[in-house]
N, C-alpha and C positions, 0 to 999 in steps of 0.2 A: 600401786605404791602405798606402802605400810606406814601409817604416822606412829610414834612413840606415845606413850601415854601422857606425858606432859604436853603436846602438842594438840592432843584430843581433850584435856581439860581445858587448856587455853582457848579452843575453839568452841568448846561448850559453854563456857564464860562469856566469849563475846555475842555468841547467840542469844544466851539469857539477857544481855543488856540490849540487843536489839530487841527482843520479843515486847520489853517494857516501852522500847521507844516508839515501836509500832502500835502497841496498844493504845499510847497517849494520843498517836495520829489520829486512830480511829475514834476517840472521844471527840478530838476537837473537828473531825471531819462530822460527826453526828450533832455537833453543835452549829454546823454550817460554815465553818471557815474553808476558804478555797485552799488548792492544795500549795499555793506559793505564800501564804500566810500561816499554814503549817509548817512549812520548811522554815520560814524565818523564826517561828517561835522555837523549833526544835534546833535549829542551828544545822539544817542541811539542805541540798539542793531541791526544789520543787520538783524535779524530775525523779529523784530517789521516792519521794511521796508518793509521787504517781506510779512507780516500780512497785512499791509496796501494796499499792491497792489493786494494781492491775494483778499481783500474784495472788491476791486474795479472793479475786473475783468479783471486786465492787467494779460498777459501770463508770466509765469516765466522767470527771465532774467540770463543769464549763464554767469560768468567773464570768461575772456579770450581775447584773441587777434581778431581784426577784420582785415582781409586783404582786 
């Protein structure tokens, strides 16, 4: 299936926005936030955050207290 140019541009714009959100998710992860907290902050489901991180090769993060 071949896409017309306007569809290609829309898809590129959508992916650009996702890239910024994923970068913000990575920043929040580095600050120690859980996937659930990141999802709440960014307005997405925690499963979406987990999928982003899995695609990037990050190890799974378990919620809980750090001593």
